[in-house]
MARBA-3410 file (N, C-alpha, C, O; in Angstrom, 1 decimal):
250
0.8,-1.2,0.0,-0.1,-0.1,0.0,0.9,1.2,0.0,1.7,1.3,0.9 ~ 0.7,2.1,-0.9,1.5,3.4,-1.0,1.0,4.4,-0.2,-0.2,4.4,0.0 ~ 1.8,5.3,0.2,1.3,6.4,1.0,1.9,7.7,0.3,3.1,8.1,0.1 ~ 0.8,8.3,-0.1,0.9,9.7,-0.9,1.7,10.9,-0.2,1.5,11.3,1.0 ~ 2.6,11.4,-0.9,3.3,12.5,0.0,2.5,13.7,-0.2,1.8,13.9,-1.2
2.6,14.8,1.0,1.7,15.8,1.0,2.1,16.6,-0.2,3.2,16.4,-0.7 ~ 1.4,17.5,-0.7,1.6,18.4,-1.6,2.2,19.6,-0.9,2.3,19.8,0.3 ~ 2.7,20.5,-1.8,3.4,21.8,-1.4,2.3,22.7,-0.9,2.6,23.4,0.0 ~ 1.1,22.7,-1.3,0.0,23.5,-0.8,-0.4,23.1,0.5,-0.9,23.9,1.2 ~ -0.2,21.7,0.9,-0.8,21.2,2.1,0.3,21.5,3.1,0.0,21.6,4.3
1.5,21.5,2.8,2.7,21.6,3.6,2.6,23.1,4.0,2.9,23.4,5.2 ~ 2.3,24.1,3.1,2.2,25.5,3.4,1.2,25.8,4.3,1.5,26.6,5.2 ~ -0.3,25.1,4.1,-1.2,25.3,5.0,-0.8,24.8,6.4,-1.2,25.5,7.4 ~ -0.2,23.6,6.5,0.3,23.2,7.8,1.3,24.1,8.7,1.3,24.2,9.9 ~ 2.2,24.9,7.7,3.1,25.7,8.5,2.4,26.9,8.7,2.7,27.5,9.8
1.5,27.5,8.0,0.9,28.6,8.4,0.0,28.4,9.8,-0.1,29.3,10.6 ~ -0.7,27.2,9.9,-1.6,26.8,11.0,-0.4,26.9,12.2,-0.7,27.7,13.2 ~ 0.7,26.3,12.3,1.7,26.2,13.3,2.0,27.8,13.6,1.7,28.2,14.6 ~ 2.6,28.5,12.7,3.0,29.8,12.9,2.0,30.9,13.3,2.2,31.9,14.0 ~ 0.9,30.5,12.8,-0.2,31.5,13.1,-0.2,32.8,12.4,-0.8,33.7,12.9
0.6,32.9,11.2,0.9,34.1,10.5,-0.1,33.9,9.1,-0.3,32.8,8.6 ~ -0.5,34.9,8.6,-1.0,35.0,7.4,-1.5,36.4,6.9,-1.4,37.4,7.6 ~ -2.1,36.4,5.7,-2.6,37.7,5.3,-4.0,38.3,6.0,-4.3,39.4,5.9 ~ -4.5,37.4,6.6,-5.9,37.9,7.3,-5.7,38.6,8.6,-4.7,38.4,9.3 ~ -6.8,39.5,8.7,-6.6,40.3,9.8,-6.8,39.5,11.2,-7.7,38.7,11.3
-6.0,39.8,12.2,-6.2,39.4,13.4,-7.0,40.1,14.4,-6.6,41.2,14.7 ~ -7.9,39.5,15.1,-8.5,40.3,16.2,-7.5,40.9,17.3,-6.7,40.1,17.8 ~ -7.6,42.2,17.6,-6.7,42.7,18.5,-7.2,43.5,19.6,-8.4,44.0,19.5 ~ -6.4,43.8,20.7,-7.0,44.6,21.8,-6.0,45.8,22.0,-5.0,45.7,22.7 ~ -6.3,46.8,21.6,-5.5,48.0,21.8,-5.2,48.5,23.2,-6.1,48.5,24.1
-4.0,49.0,23.5,-3.8,49.2,24.9,-4.3,50.7,25.1,-4.3,51.2,26.3 ~ -4.7,51.5,24.0,-5.2,52.7,24.1,-4.2,53.7,24.4,-4.5,54.8,24.8 ~ -2.8,53.2,24.2,-1.8,54.2,24.5,-0.9,54.1,23.2,-0.2,53.1,22.9 ~ -1.0,55.3,22.4,-0.1,55.2,21.1,1.3,54.9,21.3,1.8,54.3,20.4 ~ 1.9,55.1,22.3,3.4,54.7,22.6,3.6,53.1,22.6,4.7,52.5,22.3
2.7,52.6,22.8,2.7,51.1,22.8,1.9,50.4,21.6,2.4,49.4,21.0 ~ 0.8,50.9,21.2,0.0,50.4,20.2,0.7,50.6,18.9,0.7,49.8,18.0 ~ 1.5,51.9,18.8,2.1,52.1,17.3,3.4,51.3,17.1,4.0,51.2,16.0 ~ 3.9,50.7,18.2,5.1,50.1,18.2,5.0,48.5,18.0,5.8,47.7,17.6 ~ 3.6,48.1,18.3,3.1,46.7,18.1,2.8,46.3,16.6,2.2,47.1,15.9
3.3,45.2,16.2,3.1,45.0,14.9,1.6,44.9,14.4,1.2,45.3,13.3 ~ 0.8,44.4,15.3,-0.7,44.3,15.2,-1.5,45.6,15.6,-2.7,45.6,15.7 ~ -0.8,46.6,15.9,-1.3,47.8,16.4,-2.3,47.6,17.6,-3.4,48.2,17.7 ~ -1.7,46.6,18.4,-2.4,46.3,19.7,-1.9,44.9,20.2,-1.0,44.3,19.6 ~ -2.5,44.4,21.1,-2.3,42.9,21.5,-3.3,42.1,20.7,-4.5,42.2,20.9
-2.7,41.0,19.7,-3.5,40.0,19.2,-4.3,39.2,20.2,-3.7,38.5,21.0 ~ -5.7,39.2,20.0,-6.5,38.3,20.8,-6.5,36.9,20.6,-6.9,36.1,21.5 ~ -6.1,36.5,19.4,-6.1,35.0,18.9,-4.7,34.7,19.2,-4.1,34.2,18.3 ~ -4.0,34.8,20.3,-2.5,34.5,20.3,-2.1,34.4,21.7,-2.7,34.9,22.7 ~ -0.9,33.7,21.9,-0.2,33.5,23.3,0.6,34.6,23.5,1.1,35.2,22.5
0.8,35.1,24.8,1.6,36.2,25.2,2.2,35.9,26.3,1.4,35.5,27.2 ~ 3.3,36.1,26.5,4.1,35.6,27.9,4.7,36.9,28.6,5.1,37.9,27.9 ~ 4.5,36.8,29.9,5.0,37.9,30.7,5.8,37.5,31.8,5.6,36.4,32.3 ~ 6.8,38.2,32.4,7.8,37.9,33.3,8.0,39.0,34.2,7.9,40.1,33.6 ~ 8.1,38.9,35.4,8.7,40.0,36.2,10.3,40.1,36.0,11.0,39.0,35.9
10.9,41.2,36.0,12.3,41.5,35.8,13.1,40.9,36.7,14.2,40.3,36.5 ~ 12.6,40.9,38.1,13.5,40.1,39.1,12.8,39.3,39.8,11.6,39.3,39.6 ~ 13.3,38.5,40.8,12.6,37.7,41.5,11.8,38.0,42.8,11.3,37.2,43.5 ~ 11.9,39.3,43.1,11.2,39.9,44.3,9.7,40.0,43.9,9.2,40.0,42.8 ~ 8.9,40.1,45.0,7.6,40.3,45.1,7.0,41.4,44.3,5.9,41.2,43.8
7.7,42.6,44.3,7.3,43.7,43.6,7.2,43.4,42.0,6.2,43.6,41.4 ~ 8.3,43.0,41.4,8.2,42.8,40.1,7.2,41.6,39.7,6.6,41.7,38.6 ~ 7.1,40.6,40.6,6.1,39.6,40.5,4.6,40.2,40.4,3.8,39.9,39.5 ~ 4.4,41.0,41.3,3.2,41.7,41.5,2.8,42.5,40.3,1.7,42.5,39.8 ~ 3.9,43.4,39.8,3.7,44.1,38.5,3.3,43.2,37.3,2.4,43.5,36.6
4.0,42.2,37.3,3.6,41.1,36.1,2.2,40.7,36.1,1.5,40.7,35.1 ~ 1.9,40.4,37.3,0.4,39.9,37.6,-0.7,40.9,37.4,-1.9,40.5,37.1 ~ -0.3,42.3,37.6,-1.3,43.2,37.5,-1.4,43.7,36.0,-2.4,44.1,35.5 ~ -0.2,43.6,35.2,-0.1,43.8,33.9,-1.1,42.7,33.1,-1.7,43.1,32.1 ~ -1.0,41.7,33.5,-1.9,40.7,33.0,-3.4,41.0,33.3,-4.3,40.9,32.5
-3.6,41.3,34.5,-5.0,41.6,35.0,-5.5,42.8,34.3,-6.7,42.8,33.9 ~ -4.7,43.8,34.0,-5.1,45.0,33.2,-5.5,44.5,31.9,-6.6,44.9,31.4 ~ -4.8,43.7,31.2,-5.3,43.2,30.0,-6.6,42.4,30.0,-7.4,42.5,29.1 ~ -6.7,41.7,30.7,-7.9,40.7,31.1,-9.1,41.6,31.2,-10.2,41.3,30.7 ~ -8.9,42.9,32.0,-10.0,43.7,32.3,-10.7,44.1,31.1,-11.9,44.2,31.0
-9.9,44.4,30.1,-10.4,44.9,28.7,-10.9,44.2,27.8,-11.4,44.6,26.8 ~ -10.9,42.7,28.1,-11.7,41.8,27.3,-13.0,41.6,27.6,-13.4,42.1,28.7 ~ -13.8,40.9,26.8,-15.1,40.7,26.9,-15.3,39.0,27.4,-14.8,38.0,26.8 ~ -16.2,39.0,28.6,-16.5,37.7,28.9,-15.9,37.3,30.2,-15.2,38.1,30.9 ~ -15.9,36.2,30.6,-15.4,35.5,31.9,-13.9,35.0,31.6,-13.5,34.5,30.6
-13.0,35.2,32.8,-11.7,35.0,32.8,-11.3,33.6,33.4,-11.5,33.3,34.6 ~ -10.6,32.8,32.6,-10.2,31.5,33.4,-8.8,31.8,33.7,-8.0,32.0,32.8 ~ -8.4,31.7,35.3,-7.2,32.0,35.9,-6.7,30.7,36.5,-7.2,30.3,37.6 ~ -5.7,30.0,36.0,-5.2,28.6,36.4,-4.0,28.9,37.1,-3.1,29.6,36.6 ~ -3.9,28.4,38.4,-2.8,28.6,39.3,-2.3,27.4,39.8,-2.9,26.4,39.6
-0.9,27.4,40.4,-0.4,26.4,41.0,-0.4,26.3,42.6,-0.2,25.3,43.3 ~ -0.6,27.9,43.2,-0.9,27.9,44.5,-1.9,29.1,44.7,-2.1,29.9,43.8 ~ -2.6,29.0,45.9,-3.5,30.2,46.4,-3.0,31.4,46.7,-3.2,31.8,47.9 ~ -2.2,32.0,45.8,-1.6,33.2,46.2,-2.1,34.6,45.4,-1.6,35.7,45.5 ~ -3.1,34.4,44.6,-3.7,35.7,44.1,-4.5,36.5,45.0,-5.3,36.0,45.8
-4.3,37.8,45.0,-5.1,38.5,46.1,-6.1,39.4,45.3,-5.8,40.4,44.6 ~ -7.5,38.9,45.4,-8.5,39.5,44.7,-8.6,41.1,44.8,-8.8,41.7,43.7 ~ -8.4,41.8,45.8,-8.6,43.1,45.8,-7.6,43.7,45.2,-7.8,44.9,44.7 ~ -6.3,43.2,45.0,-5.2,43.7,44.2,-5.5,43.6,42.6,-5.2,44.5,41.8 ~ -6.2,42.4,42.3,-6.7,42.6,40.9,-7.8,43.5,40.6,-7.9,44.0,39.5
-8.5,43.7,41.6,-9.8,44.7,41.3,-9.2,46.2,41.3,-9.8,47.1,40.8 ~ -8.0,46.3,41.7,-7.3,47.7,41.5,-7.0,48.0,40.0,-7.0,49.0,39.5 ~ -6.8,46.8,39.5,-6.6,47.0,37.9,-7.8,46.8,37.1,-7.8,46.7,35.9 ~ -9.0,46.9,37.8,-10.2,46.8,37.1,-10.7,45.6,36.9,-11.7,45.5,36.3 ~ -10.0,44.3,37.5,-10.7,43.1,37.2,-11.6,42.7,38.2,-11.1,42.3,39.3
-12.9,42.7,38.0,-13.9,42.4,38.9,-13.9,40.9,39.3,-14.1,40.0,38.4 ~ -13.7,40.6,40.5,-13.5,39.2,40.9,-14.8,38.1,40.5,-14.8,36.9,40.6 ~ -15.8,38.9,40.2,-17.0,38.0,39.7,-16.8,37.4,38.3,-17.5,36.5,37.8 ~ -15.8,38.1,37.7,-15.6,37.7,36.2,-14.5,36.4,36.0,-14.2,35.9,35.0 ~ -13.8,36.1,37.4,-12.8,35.4,37.2,-13.2,33.9,37.7,-13.7,33.7,38.8
-12.9,32.9,36.8,-13.1,31.4,37.3,-11.6,30.9,37.6,-10.7,31.0,36.7 ~ -11.6,30.5,38.8,-10.1,30.0,39.3,-10.1,28.5,39.1,-11.1,27.8,39.4 ~ -8.8,28.1,38.7,-8.7,26.6,38.7,-7.4,26.4,39.3,-6.5,27.2,39.1 ~ -7.2,25.4,40.1,-5.9,25.0,40.8,-5.4,23.8,39.9,-6.1,22.9,39.6 ~ -4.1,23.9,39.6,-3.6,22.6,38.8,-2.5,22.0,39.7,-1.9,22.7,40.5
-2.4,20.6,39.7,-1.4,20.0,40.4,0.0,20.2,40.0,0.9,20.2,40.8 ~ 0.2,20.3,38.8,1.6,20.5,38.1,1.4,21.4,36.8,0.3,21.7,36.4 ~ 2.5,21.7,36.2,2.5,22.5,34.9,1.8,21.7,33.8,1.1,22.3,33.0 ~ 1.9,20.4,33.8,1.3,19.7,32.8,-0.3,20.0,32.8,-0.9,20.3,31.7 ~ -0.9,19.8,33.9,-2.1,19.9,34.1,-2.6,21.4,33.9,-3.7,21.8,33.4
-1.8,22.2,34.4,-2.0,23.7,34.1,-2.1,24.0,32.7,-3.1,24.5,32.2 ~ -1.1,23.6,31.9,-1.2,23.8,30.3,-2.4,23.3,29.6,-2.9,23.9,28.6 ~ -2.9,22.0,30.2,-3.9,21.3,29.5,-5.3,22.1,29.9,-6.3,22.1,29.0 ~ -5.4,22.7,31.1,-6.6,23.5,31.5,-6.5,24.7,30.7,-7.6,25.3,30.5 ~ -5.4,25.3,30.4,-5.4,26.6,29.7,-5.8,26.2,28.2,-6.6,26.9,27.6
-5.3,25.0,27.6,-5.7,24.7,26.2,-7.2,24.4,26.2,-7.9,24.8,25.2 ~ -7.8,23.9,27.2,-9.1,23.5,27.1,-9.9,24.8,27.3,-11.0,24.7,26.7 ~ -9.5,26.0,27.9,-10.0,27.1,28.2,-10.2,27.9,26.8,-11.3,28.4,26.4 ~ -9.1,27.9,26.2,-9.0,28.5,24.7,-9.8,27.7,23.7,-10.3,28.4,22.9 ~ -9.9,26.6,23.7,-10.7,25.8,22.8,-12.3,26.2,23.0,-13.1,26.2,22.1
-12.6,26.6,24.3,-13.9,26.8,24.8,-14.6,28.0,23.7,-15.8,27.9,23.2 ~ -13.7,28.8,23.5,-14.1,30.1,22.7,-15.1,31.2,23.5,-15.5,32.2,22.9 ~ -15.6,30.9,24.7,-16.5,31.7,25.2,-16.0,32.6,26.3,-16.7,33.2,27.1 ~ -14.5,32.6,26.5,-13.8,33.3,27.5,-13.2,34.6,27.0,-13.0,34.6,25.8 ~ -13.0,35.6,27.8,-12.3,36.6,27.6,-10.6,36.6,27.6,-9.8,37.3,26.8
-10.3,35.9,28.4,-8.9,35.6,28.7,-8.7,34.3,29.4,-9.3,34.0,30.4 ~ -7.6,33.6,28.9,-7.0,32.5,29.8,-5.6,32.7,30.2,-4.7,33.0,29.5 ~ -5.6,32.6,31.8,-4.4,33.1,32.3,-3.8,31.8,33.0,-4.5,31.1,33.7 ~ -2.5,31.6,32.9,-1.9,30.5,33.8,-0.5,31.0,34.2,-0.1,32.1,33.6 ~ 0.2,30.4,35.1,1.5,30.6,35.6,2.5,29.6,35.7,2.3,28.7,36.5
3.6,29.5,35.0,4.5,28.4,35.2,5.9,28.8,35.2,6.3,30.0,34.9 ~ 6.8,27.9,35.5,8.4,28.4,35.5,9.0,28.0,34.3,9.8,28.8,33.8 ~ 8.8,26.7,33.6,9.5,26.3,32.6,8.5,25.7,31.7,7.7,24.8,32.2 ~ 8.4,26.0,30.4,7.4,25.6,29.5,8.1,25.2,28.1,8.7,26.1,27.5 ~ 8.1,24.0,27.7,8.7,23.6,26.3,8.2,24.3,25.3,7.1,24.8,25.4
8.9,24.4,24.1,8.6,25.1,23.0,7.3,24.4,22.4,6.3,25.0,22.0 ~ 7.3,23.0,22.5,5.9,22.4,22.0,4.7,22.7,22.7,3.6,22.8,22.2 ~ 4.9,22.8,24.1,3.6,23.4,24.9,3.1,24.7,24.5,1.9,24.9,24.4 ~ 4.0,25.6,24.1,3.7,27.1,23.8,2.8,26.9,22.5,1.7,27.4,22.3 ~ 3.5,26.0,21.5,2.7,25.9,20.2,1.5,25.4,20.3,0.6,25.8,19.6
1.2,24.5,21.1,-0.3,23.9,21.5,-1.0,25.0,21.8,-2.1,25.1,21.3 ~ -0.6,25.9,22.9,-1.4,27.1,23.3,-1.6,28.0,22.1,-2.8,28.5,21.9 ~ -0.7,28.3,21.5,-0.8,29.2,20.3,-1.9,28.8,19.3,-2.8,29.5,18.9 ~ -1.7,27.4,19.0,-2.7,26.8,18.0,-4.2,26.8,18.7,-5.2,27.0,18.0 ~ -4.2,26.7,19.9,-5.6,26.6,20.4,-6.3,27.9,20.5,-7.5,28.0,20.5
-5.3,28.9,20.5,-5.8,30.5,20.6,-6.3,30.8,19.2,-7.2,31.5,18.9 ~ -5.5,30.2,18.2,-5.9,30.7,16.8,-7.1,30.6,16.2,-7.6,29.4,16.2 ~ -7.8,31.6,15.7,-9.2,31.6,15.1,-10.2,31.9,16.2,-11.4,31.8,15.9 ~ -9.8,32.4,17.5,-10.8,32.7,18.3,-10.6,34.1,18.8,-9.9,34.8,18.1 ~ -11.2,34.6,20.0,-11.1,36.1,20.5,-10.5,35.9,22.0,-10.6,36.9,22.7
-10.0,34.7,22.4,-9.7,34.4,23.8,-8.3,34.8,23.8,-7.5,34.1,23.0 ~ -7.7,35.8,24.6,-6.3,36.0,24.7,-5.8,34.9,25.8,-6.4,34.6,26.9 ~ -4.5,34.5,25.3,-3.8,33.6,26.4,-2.5,34.4,26.8,-1.6,34.9,26.1 ~ -2.6,34.3,28.2,-1.7,35.2,29.0,-0.9,34.0,29.9,-1.5,33.2,30.6 ~ 0.5,33.9,29.7,1.3,32.9,30.4,2.4,33.7,31.3,3.3,34.3,30.8
2.1,33.6,32.6,3.1,34.2,33.4,4.3,33.2,33.7,4.0,32.2,34.3 ~ 5.4,33.5,33.4,6.7,32.8,33.6,7.5,33.3,34.6,8.1,34.4,34.6 ~ 7.4,32.4,35.7,8.1,32.9,37.1,9.6,32.2,37.0,9.9,31.3,36.3 ~ 10.3,33.0,38.0,11.7,32.4,38.2,11.7,31.2,39.0,11.0,31.1,40.0 ~ 12.6,30.2,38.4,12.9,29.1,39.3,13.7,29.4,40.5,14.1,30.5,40.7
14.1,28.2,41.2,14.9,28.4,42.3,16.3,28.7,42.0,17.1,29.2,42.9 ~ 16.6,28.5,40.7,18.2,28.6,40.4,18.2,30.0,39.7,19.3,30.4,39.4 ~ 17.0,30.8,39.6,17.2,32.1,39.3,17.3,32.0,37.4,16.8,31.1,36.8 ~ 17.9,33.0,36.8,17.9,32.9,35.5,16.7,33.7,34.7,15.7,34.2,35.3 ~ 16.9,33.7,33.5,15.8,34.6,32.9,14.6,33.6,32.5,14.9,32.6,31.8
13.4,33.8,32.9,12.3,32.9,32.6,12.1,33.2,31.3,11.3,32.3,30.8 ~ 12.5,34.0,30.4,12.2,34.0,28.9,13.0,33.8,28.1,12.9,34.2,26.9 ~ 14.2,32.9,28.5,15.2,32.6,27.8,14.9,31.4,26.9,15.6,31.1,25.9 ~ 13.9,30.6,27.1,13.6,29.4,26.4,13.1,29.8,25.2,12.5,30.8,25.3 ~ 13.1,29.1,24.1,12.3,29.6,22.9,10.8,29.3,22.9,10.4,28.4,23.5
10.0,30.0,22.4,8.5,30.0,22.7,7.8,30.2,21.2,8.5,30.6,20.2 ~ 6.7,30.0,21.2,5.7,30.3,20.1,5.0,31.5,20.4,4.2,31.9,19.5 ~ 5.1,32.3,21.6,4.5,33.2,21.9,4.5,34.5,20.9,5.6,34.8,20.3 ~ 3.5,35.2,20.7,3.6,36.3,19.7,4.4,37.4,20.3,5.2,38.0,19.6 ~ 4.1,37.7,21.5,4.7,38.8,22.2,5.5,38.0,23.5,5.0,37.0,24.0
6.5,38.6,24.0,6.9,38.3,25.2,7.3,39.7,26.0,7.9,40.6,25.4 ~ 6.9,39.8,27.4,6.9,41.1,27.9,7.6,40.9,29.2,7.4,39.8,29.8 ~ 8.5,41.8,29.8,9.1,42.0,31.0,8.7,43.2,31.8,8.8,44.3,31.3 ~ 8.3,43.0,32.9,7.7,44.2,33.8,8.6,44.3,35.0,9.1,43.3,35.6 ~ 8.9,45.6,35.4,9.8,45.8,36.6,9.3,47.1,37.3,8.9,48.1,36.7
9.2,47.0,38.7,8.8,48.3,39.3,9.8,49.5,39.1,11.0,49.3,38.8 ~ 9.2,50.6,39.1,9.9,51.8,38.9,9.6,53.0,39.7,8.5,53.0,40.2 ~ 10.4,54.1,40.0,10.1,55.1,40.9,9.0,55.7,40.2,9.0,55.9,39.0 ~ 7.9,56.1,41.1,6.8,56.9,40.8,7.3,58.3,40.4,8.3,58.8,40.9 ~ 6.4,58.9,39.5,6.7,60.2,39.2,6.5,61.2,40.4,5.6,60.9,41.2
7.2,62.4,40.5,6.9,63.2,41.6,5.7,63.9,41.4,5.2,64.2,40.3 ~ 5.1,64.3,42.6,3.7,64.9,42.6,3.7,66.2,43.3,4.6,66.3,44.2 ~ 3.0,67.2,43.1,3.2,68.5,43.9,2.5,68.6,45.1,2.1,69.7,45.5 ~ 2.3,67.3,45.9,1.8,67.3,47.1,2.5,66.1,48.0,3.2,65.2,47.5 ~ 2.2,66.3,49.4,3.0,65.3,50.1,2.4,63.8,49.7,1.2,63.7,49.4
3.2,62.9,49.7,2.8,61.5,49.3,3.5,61.0,48.0,4.4,61.5,47.5 ~ 2.8,59.8,47.6,3.5,59.2,46.4,2.8,59.2,45.1,1.6,59.0,45.1 ~ 3.2,59.3,44.2,2.3,59.4,42.8,2.0,58.1,42.4,2.6,57.2,43.1 ~ 1.2,57.7,41.5,0.8,56.6,40.9,2.0,55.6,40.8,3.1,56.0,40.6 ~ 1.8,54.2,41.0,2.8,53.2,40.8,3.2,53.2,39.3,2.4,53.4,38.4
4.5,53.0,39.0,5.1,53.0,37.8,6.0,51.7,37.6,6.5,51.0,38.5 ~ 6.0,51.5,36.4,6.6,50.0,35.8,7.5,50.5,34.6,7.2,51.4,33.8 ~ 8.6,49.8,34.6,9.4,49.8,33.3,9.1,48.6,32.6,9.5,47.5,33.0 ~ 8.2,48.7,31.4,7.6,47.8,30.6,8.6,47.6,29.4,9.0,48.6,28.7 ~ 8.9,46.3,29.2,9.8,45.9,28.0,8.8,45.0,27.1,8.1,44.1,27.7
8.9,45.2,25.8,8.3,44.2,24.9,9.7,43.5,24.4,10.4,44.2,23.7 ~ 10.3,42.4,24.8,11.5,41.9,24.5,11.6,41.2,23.4,12.7,40.9,22.9 ~ 10.3,40.8,22.8,10.2,40.0,21.5,8.8,40.1,21.2,7.8,39.9,22.0 ~ 8.7,40.3,19.8,7.3,40.4,19.2,7.3,39.9,17.6,8.0,40.5,16.8 ~ 6.6,39.0,17.3,6.6,38.5,15.9,6.2,39.6,15.1,5.1,40.2,15.2
7.2,40.0,14.1,6.8,41.0,13.1,7.1,42.2,13.4,6.9,43.0,12.6 ~ 7.8,42.5,14.6,8.2,43.9,15.1,9.4,44.0,15.9,9.9,42.9,16.2 ~ 9.9,45.0,16.3,11.0,45.3,17.1,10.6,45.3,18.6,9.5,45.6,19.1 ~ 11.8,44.8,19.4,11.6,45.1,20.7,11.4,46.8,21.2,11.8,47.7,20.4 ~ 11.0,47.0,22.4,10.9,48.4,22.9,10.7,48.3,24.2,10.3,47.3,24.7
11.1,49.5,24.8,10.9,49.5,26.3,10.3,51.1,26.7,10.6,52.1,26.1 ~ 9.5,51.0,27.7,8.7,52.3,28.0,8.3,52.3,29.5,7.9,51.3,30.0 ~ 8.5,53.5,30.2,8.1,53.6,31.4,6.4,54.1,31.5,6.0,55.1,30.9 ~ 5.5,53.4,32.2,4.3,53.7,32.2,3.8,53.7,33.7,4.5,53.3,34.7 ~ 2.6,54.1,33.8,1.8,54.0,35.1,1.1,52.6,35.2,0.8,52.0,34.2
0.9,52.2,36.4,0.2,50.9,36.5,-1.4,51.2,36.1,-2.0,52.2,36.5 ~ -2.0,50.2,35.5,-3.3,50.2,35.0,-4.2,50.9,36.2,-4.0,50.6,37.4 ~ -5.2,51.6,35.7,-6.3,52.2,36.6,-7.5,51.3,36.7,-7.3,50.1,36.2 ~ -8.7,51.8,37.2,-9.8,51.0,37.5,-10.4,50.4,36.2,-11.2,49.5,36.2 ~ -9.9,51.0,35.1,-10.4,50.5,33.7,-9.5,49.4,33.0,-9.9,48.7,32.1
-8.2,49.3,33.7,-7.3,48.5,33.2,-6.4,49.0,32.2,-5.6,48.3,31.6 ~ -6.5,50.3,32.0,-5.5,51.0,31.1,-4.2,51.5,31.8,-4.2,52.0,32.9 ~ -3.2,51.4,31.0,-2.0,52.1,31.5,-2.0,53.5,31.0,-2.9,53.9,30.2 ~ -0.9,54.1,31.4,-0.8,55.7,31.1,0.6,56.0,31.2,1.4,55.2,31.8 ~ 1.0,57.0,30.6,2.3,57.8,30.8,2.4,58.4,32.0,1.5,59.0,32.5
3.6,58.4,32.6,3.8,59.3,33.8,3.7,60.6,33.3,3.8,60.9,32.1 ~ 3.4,61.4,34.2,3.1,63.0,33.9,4.1,63.4,33.3,3.8,64.0,32.3 ~ 5.4,63.3,33.6,6.6,64.2,33.1,6.8,63.7,31.7,7.6,64.3,31.0 ~ 6.2,62.4,31.2,6.5,62.0,29.8,5.3,62.3,28.9,5.3,61.9,27.7 ~ 4.3,62.9,29.4,3.1,63.1,28.7,3.3,64.4,27.9,4.0,65.4,28.3
2.7,64.3,26.5,3.0,65.5,25.6,4.5,65.5,25.0,4.8,66.5,24.3 ~ 5.3,64.5,25.4,6.6,64.4,24.6,6.6,63.7,23.5,5.8,62.7,23.4 ~ 7.4,64.0,22.5,7.3,63.2,21.2,8.0,61.9,21.7,8.9,61.8,22.5 ~ 7.3,60.7,21.0,7.8,59.5,21.3,9.4,59.4,21.2,10.0,58.8,22.1 ~ 10.0,59.8,20.3,11.5,59.7,20.0,12.2,60.2,21.2,13.3,59.8,21.4
11.7,61.1,21.9,12.3,61.7,23.2,12.1,60.7,24.7,12.8,60.9,25.7 ~ 11.1,59.8,24.5,10.8,59.0,25.7,12.0,58.3,26.0,12.6,58.6,27.1 ~ 12.6,57.4,25.1,13.7,56.5,25.5,14.8,57.4,26.1,15.3,57.0,27.1 ~ 15.1,58.6,25.6,16.1,59.5,26.3,15.9,60.0,27.4,16.9,60.2,28.2 ~ 14.6,60.3,27.7,14.2,60.6,29.1,14.3,59.4,30.0,14.8,59.6,31.1
14.0,58.3,29.7,14.2,57.1,30.6,15.7,56.9,30.9,16.1,56.4,31.9 ~ 16.5,57.2,29.9,18.0,56.8,30.1,18.5,57.8,31.0,19.5,57.6,31.6 ~ 18.0,59.2,31.0,18.5,60.2,31.8,18.2,60.0,33.3,19.0,60.3,34.2 ~ 16.8,59.3,33.5,16.4,59.1,34.7,17.0,57.7,35.4,16.8,57.4,36.6 ~ 17.6,57.0,34.5,17.9,55.9,35.2,17.0,54.5,35.3,17.4,53.6,35.9
END
């Protein structure tokens, strides 16, 4: 019995399905901040895709910033949110500060990373959720490809928090099929003309994006609508001068 070889067209179709790229228009979720949206290849965050997020350091401050960054994105989607965890360490009032109403969140606790990834994949294939969020330390390329394929064709954004392991190292160093990869770090608040602290600020880095260049920007943490903003001292400055301002302030 002979086995026919795949045609060139079939091979191209399979490759396109794996990579998730093509001439068609992808659903997107703008940040509503031109300094970010105009630098993203999709002019916003692709909804039918996997995106990875990590804190810059291993401390709780950067870790919390990464979680709130994902919460702000989820806030601006439509529908329930599936959040898969390995430990019961999410603080609902904190998520609420980023606009994520606890009543929208469906929590699932996984025994290990394999179960966590399986639950995320099931959530993405459901097609009725606004976002599916999970957190893991090390995820193989094949697993990220499965999540990307599960997200393709839908409007449910996949957000994967990559946490540092006990040995440290860069949690974003492993190859991944994610369309964008982000690193978030706490930054000094902008000065305010009264006693007290200004809004919390982050150093936000898009360290990799498919079809575009990496970039870095200082932003204010999301408000009650889940939207980021520029610190007051950066508002009304041309985009080209923002990087210089960040370098000058360290």
